[in-house]
N, C-alpha and C positions, 0 to 999 in steps of 0.2 A: 504494500500500500504506500502511495506517495501522495501528499497533499501539497498544493502550490498556492501562493497568494495571488492577488489580482495582477501582479507584475510577472508571474511565472517563476518566482523563486520558491524553492522548497521550504516548507514550514513544518512538515511532519513526515516521518518515515516510519513504516511499521513492518515487522517481520515476526513470524511465530517464534523464532528462536531467541530474538533479543528484545522483543517488545517494541514500545513506541519511543522514538527519538524526536525531540522537538527543537526548533531553532527560532530564536528571537533575534530581531535585527534592529539597528538604529535607523534614524531618518535617512541616512545615506545608503541603506541596504546592506551594511556590513554586519556579519554575525557577532552579537555581543554575548550570547549565551546559547550553548548547545547542551541539552541535558536529556537523560533517559534513566532507565532502571540501573542504578549502581554507579553513575558518574555524573559530574557537573563540570562544564567547561566554560569559564568566564573569560572574556576578551575585552581589552580596553584599547581604544584607538586615539591617536593624536595626529592631526594633519595627514589623515589617510594612511597612517602607518601603525601597525600593531606594536604597541609599546609595553603591554603587560598582558600576561595570560596565566591563569591558574586552573589546573585540572585537579579535581578531587574525586577519588574513587572510594565508594563506601566499603567499609570492612565487611567481611563475610558475605559478600554478594555472590549470587549465582544467577544464571540466566532465568531461572524460574522463581527466584525469591528475592525480594528487596528488603534489606534490613536498614531502615532509616534511623533506628535508635542507636546504632553503633557510631563511634567517633569516625569521622572521615579521615582518609589518608591522602595527603597531597602528593600527586604523582609527579608534578614538575612545575617549574616556573620559567618565564622568559627573563633572562639576565643579559642586558645589553643586546647583542645580536646573536646570542646563543640560548637554546632551549636546554635547560638542565633538568634531567630526570632524577628525582630523589632516590637514593639507594643504588645508583648505578653510575657508570661513566658515560652514559648516553649524552650526546650533544647534537643539537640541531642548529645549524648556522643560517642566519638570515642576511639578505642584502639590505641596502640602505632603504629600500621601499617596503621592507618587511616580508619579502618573499623567501621561501625556503630554498636554500642553495646546496645544503649538505646535511645529511642525517646519518650518523653512525650507530644508531640504536636499533636498527632492524635486524631480523634473522639472516638477511642476505649480506650483511656487512655494510660498508659505506655506500650511501646512495647520493648522487650528485644531480643537480637540476640547473638548467640555464633558461633564462627568459630574455625576450627581446625588449627594446625600450617601451613597447606598448604593454608589457606585462604578460605576453603570451608565452607559454611553455614551448621552447624550441629544441630542447635536448634533455635526455634523462639517461642516467647510467647507474645500474645496480646489479649485483649478482653476476657480474661479468657480461651483462647484456647492455646494449645501447639502443635508444630510440631517438629518432629525429622527426621534427614536425615543421611544416612550412605553411604560410598563410598568405592570402591575397591582401590587397590594400583595404578591403572591407573587414578584415579580421577573420575571414572564413578559412577553415582548414582546407588546404589544397593537396597536401601530400604528407604521408607518414611512413617511416621505415622502422623496422624492428626485427626481433628474432623470428616472427611469423612471416616476414616478407614485407614488400612495399605495397602501399595502397595510394591511389590518387582519387581526388574528389572534384567534380565539376558542377557548376552552378549556372542557372539562367540569368537573364538581365535583372530579374526581380530578387536575386539572391537565394533562390530556392535550389536545393540539392537535386540534380537531375541524373547524376551517374556516379557510381563508385566502382573502381576497377582495382582488383587485387589478385593474389595468387590463385583464388578459386574462380576467377572470371569477372565478368562485368554485370553489374546490376543497374538498371535504369529506372527512373521514376517519371511519372507523367502527372501533371497538375491541371486543374480546371482554371477558368478565368477568375474564379474567386480565391485562388491560392490554396485550394484543397488538393491533397494528394489523392488521385483517383486510380492509379495503377502502379505496380512495381513488378518489373520483369528481371529475373535473375537466372543464373546458370541452372538451377535445379527446381525453381518454382516460380509461379506467378501469383500475384495477389491483386485483388480489385477492392476498392473502398467505396462505400455508399454513404451519402450524406443527405440530410433532410434540408428543407428550404431555409432553416435557421442556422445552417452550417454545423450541425451536430452529427457525429459519426453514428450511423445506424446499422452498418453491416460490413463484414470483411469476408471476401470469398476467395478461395483458392481452388486448385484442381480437384481436391478430394473432400472439401467441406465448405460450408457456409455458416458463419457465425453472425447472429443477429443481436443488435444492441437496442435497448429501449431506454429513452431518456424521459424523465418526468418534466412537468411544466417549469420547474425551477432549474433545469439543466443538470440535475443529478442522474447518474446511471441508475435505472430502476430494475432492469432485467437483462440477463444474458442468455440467449437461446431459450427464452421463455421462463427461465428460472429467476424468480424475484430476488431482488437485493434489498436489504433493509439497512438503513443508516440510523445512527444515534446522533440527533442534532443538538443535544443538550450541552455539549462542550464548546470550547472556543473554536475548535475545528471539528466538523462532523466526522464521525468514525464509522467505518464499515463494520456491521455486526453480524449479518446473516447473508449467505449465498444459498438460496433455496432453503433447505432444512439444516444446512451445515453452518456452524458458528465460525465467524471470521475473527481477525485480530481486533481486540477491543481494549478497554482500559484494564490495567492490572491492579489488583487490590494491594494496598500497602501492607 
């Protein structure tokens, strides 16, 4: 489950294994708090640069149980341009803009990252592998290379992705005049997308199946292939509760 705000930024992620993770942002859209079952990540910004960050992990936490009564454990703090993990020699080095450029605390050893002046990731190196990324003047990804091979991306004049070419072949996308993707043709399958007059996705068809989607008057997904979906609207962000007769991810009890 993923919930977005009106600007398309994620505000809530859900997974049966880890529960709900929520993100709070400041007026500039920067994350100031990311929290979920067992952890709390606070970030402070100045002049668009991350200047302080504290991550607290709850004691005796497991994926299925939250112990909010136990004293929290500080996992690390930002000190200057380095992230110091308490109880280990882990270091995360940041550049002058607050972007991560080096991390030696992962299982694969030292990881290094490089960004262009616009803040876009152009290179990454970790575990003996390298990745490279290229962008056009509009900031759109045009090429990437890595252990799995090279891929290129093409866009139309409206900035819409129209083709992806990689080791497995070429996948092309077709859009209607309203900017909605209506078809996707790849090396192994084709998919067609159906929309209603209000621009809401109502169906996805491939060679071997057709999936129908029903949206209620408020724009929420109400059914998939005729199976009703129930939402809990009482929270700050509506939560998916039922898919047919099966329970979905919901709030966890403290």
